[in-house]
C-alpha positions in Angstrom: 104.9 77.3 92.9 104.6 73.4 93.9 107.4 72.2 92.0 109.9 75.0 92.7 112.4 74.4 95.3 111.9 77.0 98.4 115.9 77.1 98.6 116.0 78.7 95.2 114.9 82.0 97.0 118.4 82.1 99.3 120.3 81.3 96.5 118.8 83.7 94.5 118.8 86.7 97.4 122.7 85.6 97.9 123.9 86.0 94.4 122.3 89.3 94.0 124.0 90.6 96.9 127.2 89.6 95.8 126.9 90.4 92.1 125.4 93.5 92.8 128.3 94.7 95.4 126.0 95.3 98.1 127.9 94.8 101.4 125.6 92.5 103.5 126.7 89.4 103.9 129.0 90.5 106.7 127.2 93.3 108.2 126.4 92.7 111.9 122.9 93.0 112.3 122.7 91.5 116.1 125.2 91.4 118.6 125.0 88.3 120.4 127.6 88.9 122.5 130.8 90.7 123.4 132.3 88.7 120.3 129.3 87.3 118.6 126.8 88.7 116.1 124.7 87.7 113.5 125.4 88.8 110.1 123.8 89.1 107.0 124.7 86.1 105.7 123.6 84.3 108.9 120.3 86.1 108.5 120.2 84.1 105.0 121.0 80.9 106.2 118.8 81.3 109.0 115.9 81.9 106.2 117.1 79.0 104.1 116.9 76.7 107.2 113.1 77.7 108.0 112.6 77.1 103.8 114.4 73.5 104.0 111.7 72.8 106.7 109.0 74.2 104.6 110.3 72.2 101.7 110.4 69.1 103.6 107.1 69.3 104.8 105.8 69.8 101.5 107.5 66.8 100.1 106.2 64.9 102.6 102.4 65.7 101.5 103.0 66.1 97.9 105.2 62.3 97.4 103.8 61.5 94.7 103.8 64.1 92.6 107.3 65.6 93.5 109.8 63.8 91.4 110.1 67.4 89.3 110.6 69.1 92.4 113.5 66.8 93.1 114.8 67.4 89.5 114.8 70.8 90.2 116.5 70.2 93.4 119.0 68.6 92.2 119.9 70.9 88.9 120.1 73.8 91.6 122.6 71.9 93.6 124.4 71.3 90.3 124.5 74.7 89.7 125.2 76.1 92.5 128.2 73.8 93.0 129.4 74.9 89.6 128.9 78.4 90.8 131.6 77.8 93.1 134.1 76.4 91.1 133.5 78.9 88.3 133.2 82.2 90.5 135.2 83.1 93.4 132.8 86.0 94.7 130.4 83.7 96.4 133.3 81.2 98.1 132.3 82.1 101.6 131.5 80.0 104.5 127.7 81.5 104.3 127.2 80.2 100.6 129.2 76.7 101.8 126.5 76.6 104.4 123.8 76.7 102.0 125.2 74.6 99.7 125.5 72.0 102.6 121.5 72.7 103.2 120.8 72.4 99.4 122.4 68.8 99.7 120.3 68.0 102.8 117.3 68.7 100.9 117.7 66.6 97.9 118.8 63.7 100.1 116.0 64.4 102.6 113.3 64.6 99.5 114.6 61.3 98.5 114.5 59.3 101.5 110.7 61.1 102.2 109.8 60.0 98.5 110.7 56.8 98.9 109.6 55.8 102.1 106.2 57.1 100.6 106.3 55.3 97.9 107.9 52.4 99.5 104.8 50.5 99.6 104.3 50.6 95.5 107.6 48.5 95.2 107.9 45.0 95.2 110.6 43.1 95.3 111.4 39.3 94.2 112.8 37.1 96.6 
């Protein structure tokens, strides 16, 4: 569990709901005002933001052993990007937001790891 990227959970949930044909993504759950409401896709993205925060904290705590997690995060980003091209069913605004969160996770994990391991890198000038 230590090396598994947590954002795989919302991607797996989203794919299950879309490919099972369950109408959850656009169903309004919480009416915020007369015109705005929180839908199922919004709930998935909200959960993904929380998981992203936990994942960045996890990377900061285990920076030295997070190479495997970074590789899995990059593989997840590539797989989800390819999925957008191949399957038109996932081409929604919620999936694009999940994809942006995954890209943010990849960049943030690399930055945190480089900052934590920056003391180990020596450059001769």
